N, C-alpha and C positions, 0 to 999 in steps of 0.2 A: 478209412480211419478218420474220426472227427477231429477238427483242428483244435488245438489247445486254447483254453480260455485266456483272454487278455485281461490285464489290469486296466481299470478305468480311472482316469484322473479328471476331475471336474474343477474348472476355474471359472472366473466371471466373464472374461472377454476373449474374443477370437485372437487378438494380438498376443495376449498372454499364452493362449493355447498353442499358437504357432511357435512361439519361442521355446516353450517347455518341451513340446513334442520332438524338437530337434535334438534336445539333450538326452532324452530317454530312448531306449531301444525299441525294437519291434514288439516287445511284450506289452507295451503300453499304448492305450488310445487316449488322447487328450481332447476334451470337448469343453465348450463354453456354455454356461448357464444363462449368460446375458443379464447378470445381476440377480435381483430377488425373484424367486419363483413362487413365494408364498408370503402373504402380507395381510394386514387388517383390511376389511372391505372399505371402499371409498364412500359408499352411500350411507352407511350407518356408523355409529360409534365403534362397534366391534369389540366392546369390552363388557363383560357381564359383571357389573359392579356389585350386584347382590350376591353373586357367587364368588366373592373374594377376588374380584378383578381378573377373572379368567378371560384371557384373550380368545377371540374367535378368528383364527387364521383361515384364509381361503386361498386356493391357487390363483395366481395372477392370470386373468382371462386372456390377455394378449400373448401369453407364452404357452398356450395349450400344446402346440406342435412340439416345442422344445421339451416340455414335461413328458409327453408321450415317448419321444425319442430317448430321453434319459432313463425312463422306466424300462424301456426295452433293452438298452445297453447295459444298465446296472444289473438287470436280471441275469444276463449272460456273462457278467464279469466275475473274475476270480476275486479281486479285491477292489473296492471303490475308494480312491484317495480323494478326499475333499480338500482342495488346495486353494480356497478363496483367500482374500487379503488377510494379512496378519494383524488384525485389530478386532475390536469388539464387534463391529458390523460384519466383518468377514467371518468371525466365529459364529455369529447368529445365522448368516446365510448358509454355512455348512450344516448347522443344526436343522434348519428348515429343510435343506436338501435330504438329510438323513430321514426326517420324519415323512416328508412327501414321497420319497422313494421306498419307504418302509424297509430300511436297511437294518439288519441286526448289528449289534455292537462289534461282533468279530469281523464283519465284512466292511464296516465303515471306519476308515482311518483318516485322521486329520494330519495334514502337513502344511507348513507355512514356509515362505521364502522371504527373508529380509532383502535379498537381492536375487534377481533372476539370472544367475550365471550357471554354467554347467556344474561347477564344483558344489555350489550351494544346493542346487536342485537335486543332484544325485545323492548328496549327503542327507538331505531332508527326507527324501523318499525312503532311504534306508533306516530312518529313525522316526516312524510315524507315532502318533499318540492318540489318546481318546479326545473327544471334544471337551473343551473346558466349559463346564456348565456355569461356573461363576461369571465368565466372560459373557456367555449367552444371557444369563439373568440380568447382568448390568445393562446390556443392550435392550433387552425386553423392557426393563424398568424405564429407560430413557424414552423408548418408543411409546410406551403407554402413558407416561407423564405428558409428553408432547401432544399425544392424541387427546387426552382428557382436557388439557388447556385449550387446544385448538378447536375441538368440536363442541366444547361447552361455552367458550367465550365468543367465538366467531358469530354464531346466530344472534347473540346479544348486540354485537356491533352492527350487524346487518339491520336489525330492527330499530336501533336507536340513532345510527349515524348514516350509513350508506351500505348498499348491497355490495358484495364482493370483497369485503374487508376480512382480515384474519388477525388473530392474536397468536402468540407463541411464547413459550417459556424463555427462550433465549432471544428471539427477535424483538420482543417487546422491551427487554432490558437494553438491547443495543440501540433501539430507537430512542429510549429515554436518555441514554448517554449523549446522543446527538442533540436532543432537545435541551438537556441541561446545559450543554456547552453553549447553545444559542442563547439561552437565558442569561448566562454569564456575560456573553458579549453585549447583549442589550442593556444589562445593568451596569456595565463597565463605565467608570467615569475617567475620561482621559485627562492626564496631567501634562502640563507644559514642561519641557526641558530643552536645553540647548547643547549643541556640540560646538566646539571651537577648535578648528584646525589651524595650524600655522605652517606656512611654507618658508623654509630656511635655505639660505645659500652659504657657501663656505669661501674662505680666502683662496683656497687652492683651485677653486672653480671645478671641483671634483664632481659637481652635480648638486641638484636641489633635492631636498627631502621634506616630507610632511610629518608633522608630529601633532598629536591630539592633546588638548588640555587634560592634565591629570589631577592636579590639586595644588595645595600650598603647604610649604614646610613639611614635605614628605607625607602629608595626609591627603587621602583621596577626597575630592570635593566635587559635588554635583552642581551644575549650573541650572537653576530653576527659572530664571527670567532674563530678559534682555538687559535689565539693569545690572544683574550680576555679571553678565558677559562684558558689558561696557566697563565695569569696575576692573576686570582683569586686563582688558585692552588698554585702558587709560593708565593703569599701574605699571604696564610694561613697555608702552610705546616709546618712551625716551630712555629706557634702561638697556644696558648691554645684555645680550643673550650669550650664555656660555654653556658648554657641554659639562653638565655636573657629573654624570656617571656614564660609563660604557661597560655594560656587562655582557660578556661572551659566555655562552654555555651550550650544552648539548641537550637535545630533547629526544627521547626514545618513544616511538609509537608502536604499540603491540597490535598484531592482527586481531580481527574479530573472530569469535568462535565459529565452527562450522554451522551450516544452516539447520534449523528445525523448521517445522511447518510455518509457524507464525513469522519468523524472520525471513524466510524465503518469500512469502507472500508480500511482506513489507518492502523488501529490496526489489522484487520484480515490479511492484507498483511504482516505486520511486524511479528506478533506473530504466525499466523497459516499458512503463506505461501499461502493464498488463493488469487486468482485474484479478482479484483472488481466485475467482472461479476459472478463468482462463489459465492462470498459472498452474492450478492443480490438474487441469485437463492435459496440459502439455507435459507436466511432470509425470503423470500417469503413463503417457506414451513412452517417455524415456525409461520408466521403470519396467514396463511390460516388454519392451524389446523393439529394436530398430535394426534393419538390415544394414550391416557395415561391410563394405567391400574388404575381402580378405579375412573376415572374422565370422561371417554369417550373421544370424540374428542374435543380437546382444542386448541384454537389459543394461542400460548405461548408468543408472543410478540406483541407490538403495531405496527402500520404501519411504515414501514422501509424507506420510502422516505420522509424525513423531514429535515428542517434546523433550527428547533426550539429547544431550551433548556428548554422549559416550561414543568412542571410536574403538574399533577392534585393534589389537596389537598388530595384526596382519596388515591392516590398512595404514597404520602409522609407520610401519617398517617400509611399506611400498612408497609412501610419501617421502620418507627420508632418502631412500635410494634415488628416487626420481629427481628430487631437488639437488642433491649432490652431483648427479650425472649431468643434469641439464643447466644448472645455474652456478655450481661451484660450492665447495664446502662452506665458504663464508656465508652463504645464503641460507644454510640450514640452522635451525635454532640451537642445535647442539644436544638436545634431548627431546623426548616426546612431550609435546604440549598436551596436558590433560585438562579438560574443562569440566567444571562442576555443574551438574544439572540442578536446576532450582528445586527447592523443596515443594512437594506436592505433585511433581511430574510423575507420569505413569512409568517412564523409563523402560518401555517395552521393547524399543528398537534403537538401533544406532542413530546418530545424527545423519542427515542427508549428505551423501558423498558419492563420487563416481565409483563404480564397481571395479574399474581398472584405470588407474591414474595414467597409464601409458597411452590410453586413448584420449589424447589431449583434444581440445576443441578444433585445432587445425587439422588433426588427423581425420576426424569424423565429419568435418564441415560439409563436404560434398554429398554426404549421405543423409543429411538432416534438412528439414524444412527451415526457413529463416527463424521462425519462433522457437523450434526445438534447439537450434544452434545457439541462439542468444541465451536461452534459459540454461542450457547445458554449460555454456561458457561461464555463466554466473556461478553455478554449483561447483564446477571443477575448479574455478579460480579461488573461490572462498575456502574450499577444503585444502587445496595446495598451500595457499597463503597462511592458513592457520598453523602450519608446521614450519614456517620459515622464520628467519631472524627478524628482529625489530628494524623498522626504518629509523634512521638516525638523521637529525637535523642540526645544523649549526644555527644557534639562536643568538641574536643581538638585540639588546634592549638599551636604548639611549634616552637619557633624561636631559632635557635642555632647560635651564633655569634663568629667570630674570626677576629680580625683586621678590624672591622666595616663591614665585609661581613656577610650576613645573609643567612642561609639555613632554609627552612621552611618545617615542616611536619604537616599534619593534619589527624585526624582520627575521624570517626563518628560511633557510636555504638547505635543500636536501644534500646530505653528505654521503649517505649510503641508502640505496633504494630498499634493501631488504624485501619484505613481503610485498611492497607496492609494485615491484617488478611484475607481479602477477595479478594483484587485485587491490582495489581501494574502495572502501565502503562509501556510498553516497550519504548525503545528509538531508534532513527535512528543511532546515533553515540554515542559511549561510550568514556569517558575520559581516557587518558593514565596516569593520575596522580597516583603515588604509594599510596596505601592505607593500608599499614601494620599497625598492632596494635602497639600502643606505650607503652613502659614500663613506670612505675611511675617516673616522673621527677619533679624536683623542680627548681625554678628560682635561678640562680647563680651556679647550679650544674655543675661540670666539666664532660665533655664527651670526648671520645677518638675517633679520626678519624681512621677508619680501612682501608677505601679505597675510592678513588674518582673515579666516573664512568662518564667520559665525553662521550657525544654521539652527533655525527653530525646529524642534521636533515635538511630537506628542506621544505619550505612552500608548501602546497599542493593546487592544483587548486580546485575550487568548485566541490563538488561531482555531478556526473550525477544524474538525477532524478531516483528515484524508482517509482513504481506505487503509493506507499503511498505518497511520497513527491510531485509528480506531481498533485495528487488530491488536496493536501493541497494548492499548489500554484494556481491551477485553482480556488479553493474556495476563496482564499485571493484576487485574481484579478477579481473575479466576472465573470469568464468564465464558462458558463453553469449553470446548476441547479442540485439538488440532483439526479434527474432521468437520467441525461445525463453523469455523470462521468464515470460509468462503460462501457456503449456502446461506448463512445468516445475512451477510451484507447483500447478497443477491436478492434475498427475499424482501428486505426492507426498502430496497430501491425499486424492485419490480412492482411493489404495492404502492409506490409513491408516498410512503411515509417520510422518505428521505430522498433528496435528489442531488445530483452532482452539479455543483456550481464551479466550473473550471475543474480543478483537481479536488476541490473541497466538498464535503458532505453537509448539506443544509436541510433542516427539517421543513416539511411543508406544513401548511395550516392543518391539513388532515392529520399529519403525524403528531402535531401538537395537541389537537383535540382528542385523538385516541389515547395519547399518553396521559393527558389530564384525567380522562375518564378512568384509565387503569390505575393511576395513582390514588384517585379518590375511592374507588370501589374494590380494587384488587391490589392493595399495597405490597403484599408479599410477592406477587408475580413479577413486579417491576422493581423490586428491591434488590440492589446489587449484592448485599451481604447474604440475603436469603438464597439467591440464585447460586452464589459461590458455595454456600453450605450444601445445596442440592448436588452440586458437582462432586463435592467431597463425599457425600453419602453414596453416590453412584460408584465412586472409587472403592468405598467400603464393601459394596455389593460384589464388585469385581474380586476383591481380596478374600471374600467369604466371611467377612465380619458382620454383615447385615443381610437379612433375608429380604429379597426384592419386593415381595408383596407387603411386607411391613412398611417399607418406604412409601408405597402407594397408599396404604391405609392412613399413615400419619399425614400425608399431604392432602388427601381428598377430604378429610374431615373438615378442616378449616376452609378449604377452597369451596366446598359445596355450600357452606354457610354464607360465605361472601357472595356467592352466585345468587342465592335466594334473596339476600338483603338487597342486592343491586336490582334484581327484577322488580321488587316491591317499590324501591325508591324511585325507579325510573319509569314506573307504570304511566303510560300515556305521554311520556316525554319524547320529543324528537330533537336531537342535538344538531344544530346547523353548523356547517363548516364555513367560516367566513371566506370571502374571496381574498385571494392573495394579491395585494396591490404591488405594482412594480414602480420603478422610478421613471418609466416611459409614459409619454402622452400620445394620444391618438392623433395621427397626422391629418385626419379628416375633420373630426369634431372637437378635438382638444381635451377630451376627458382622460383622466388617469387610467391607464390600462391595467388589466388584471391578468393573472396567469391561469391558463386553462390547460387541460390535458386532452389529447386526441389520439388517434390511432398511430400517429407518427411521433408521439411524445408531447412535451410541454411547449406552449407557445403563448404569446401575448395577444389578448383580444380586447376589443373595445367593450366596456360594460353596458353600452347603450344598445347592444344587439337586441332585436333585429333591425332597429332603426339605422344603426351603423354597424356594418359587418367587417370593418377594417381589422386585420391581424398582421402580426410580424413576429420574427424569431426573438427568442430570449437573448439578453446580453450574456456574455461569457466572461468569467474572471480569468485573467492571464497571470502567468508567473511574474515575479518581480514587484517592485514598489515604485510609486510616483517619485521621481527624482527631486521634487520640491518639498512635498509634505509627508512622504512615506506612506500614503494611503494605497489602497488596492488600485490596480489598473484593470479597466474593463474593455472588452472588445465591443465596438459599436459599429453601426452601419449608417452612413450619411444618407441624405434624402435622394442622392443620385445612385445609391446602392454600393458605394465604395466603403471598404473596411478601414477603420482607424482605431486608435487606442487612446483612452482618456482616463484621467483620474476620476475615481468614483465620487469625489466631492464636487465635481463640476465647477461652476463659477466661484465656489467658495475656496477652491485651491488657490494658493498665493501665486502660482505660476502665471506669467503674462507673456503673450506672444503677438505677432503681427500677421494678419491674413494677407492673401495675395492682393486684395483690394485696398489694403492699408488699414483696415479696421482692427481694433484690438481683440485678441482672443483671451478670454478669461478662463483660467483653469487649464492644466496640462493636457495636451493632446499631441499625437504624432502619428505619422503613417508607417513608422518603423515598428517592427514586432519586438515586444519585450521578451527577454530570455530569463531563464532561471539563474544565470550566472551574474556575479557581481564584479565590478572593476577592481583589479588588484591594488590600484592606487587610491581611489577615493571611496570604494565600497558601494557605489551606486549601481543600480541595475544596468546591465548591458543590453543594447538593442541590435537588431540585424535587419537587413532588407527583407521584404516579403518575397515569396516565390519558392519554387521547388529547388531541390539540390542543397548542397552545403553552402551556407552563407556565412561570411566572416562577421562576427559581432564587434561592436565598438561602443565607446563611451560618449554620451552626449552632454556630459557635465562640463560647461565651459571653463570652470575653475580648476579642472583636473588636468594634470600634465599629459594624461592619455587621451584628452579630448580629440575627436575626429571631426573636422569641419564637414559641412553639408555636402560639398562637392567631391568628397572622398569616401562616401559611405556606400557606394556600390551600385546605385541606380544609374543607368546609362540613358541620358536624355538625347533625343534626336534634335539636330539643329532646327530651329523654328522655321527657317526659310524653305526647307525642303518640301513641306506639305503643300503650301500654296503653289509652288512650282509644279508639283505633280498634278494638282487639280486643274491648272490652266491647260496643261498638255492634254489631259484627258478630255476636257471640255472642247478644246480645239479639234480634237480627233472626231468627237461626236458631231460637231457642227459640219465638219468636212463630209462626214458620211451622210 
């Protein structure tokens, strides 16, 4: 008697197949397609433009064995369930599988899993549907648009600038955003301003406190020059200082919403130092399933490509019960927190959350890799926190007055942890406001001025994008969609249109030249509003409001005209990419060094090559700011090969120090490593000793009450007399021998 036919379930990856197969019975065989099995050819355009943009799909050559195996299995299967990812691309992969395997409609059934748990998998298999052709068409339209732009523009860039370049509908816009920000920075005109802090003491000896100049006669006043600072100092130096007001209040802080794709990538970049591509790779592993002791293979998070803040009632109830059971009723918000998804979002899936809140990070830690654990802890914490009570702070604001001039100090102290017991969001930039604890003060109380601390500052240009802030900007401007953020940033950095300078993204000369050409000849391609409109039209294709080939027709008409005009205008022209000058000078011949690219990345080279072949590594921007002038801090290497940290302004920085030989050092430099944290008292950057392991940070501002002297900063120096003694002993022993 022949064995009964089994049902076939096709997913993309082996990990996903392994997880799902455990949830389904012996009637199902689950196999992986290993991604796309049919695509446009790599060697040619693959689009018949004359035949109304008909795509020419071919089987992927490297996957011939998989295709043959799937054809064999599907031929003998009762029903074929196409269970690829629940998004446009996943829908398109399922459609390609159906076409490639020649499956009739009645045998090809589509199923999706927002989370890979036994409950959801079994329920979804029980409710299959037809392939959504609108989703497929939206993905086809995106793929063909990107192919047209890439395959038509890239050859032009090869001929006119350099071989190996590429252009893209989204990548070119992202590059332009980085270039535009750099131009803003270059054109920025810095303005002088001053901070004036005052250190006060009290009669009771209850402690000192710092207050910052606020204004005069209850009106805020900015100090723009040293003359204005001296006016305040002279007007108050012989006057009594009194506490004008003491205001006590409560501040409530609400938790952030659960993660969507963009916010997960941003927070993982800020907090974990993960690139967007790495974040999505680890998230995919958590979604597809991990072996957890006592639970088997479990998909730990819901689908990670989403722009929706929606949460299921089941998940909200589970969060409520967990919070009350593990933290207490007072830590629960009291009702479901429901977050509104921004307009224009696809809202196809829930927000990113754990599939089972009972599987806390501590429970699963031993079964996860370090990266999986850190990312899961982030997702679990953010989701749990979003349903918890507000954090409550006692806030005190003290105004001290003399001769109508007001100095203000404020301090917040946590009264109730609320959601911060689980999770607290990191920030891109920290405030430099002093936050020292205040002594007990009463209105009308006399305080005594101990010291005035004037400090010259200059307004800073807008910060360069980081990977996190570029993703946020792309999301805000509607450039790309959740699935495109990570590959876009990866593409523009791999092509070296943009490089990472520390944590910041900086355009290269190549990126600027390519962007300039695109702006001059293909303004629509790099126009942010046009690109945003294209994304909206792709959404219309998905909803069935716009025919996908009509979108291509409308786009290609203007694009082909621009392409022809560019070819004519640039006939015989070769655009040179200028050398990228650095701030470093050749140690051998003294020429200003240039930035070059090699097989191991970018480096500094002498422009006199081949006469001078000297090279050295690029300088790296560090977190924090110069404690004297507020400029960037760069990581540098001394002539002896030792690492130190210095203000980017060099000798122009007003900081002065003394070298070991007694000579004057112009411009801030230190052997200590700058951190991203600021001193809670003076707001200056904290530093720490170099070396592995956890090092305690400290403040190096001598005017700060938290200042740590040199001999207490962590470096342990050996007594000087021990080395000569050891050498003598060794020499004597050798002589004896």
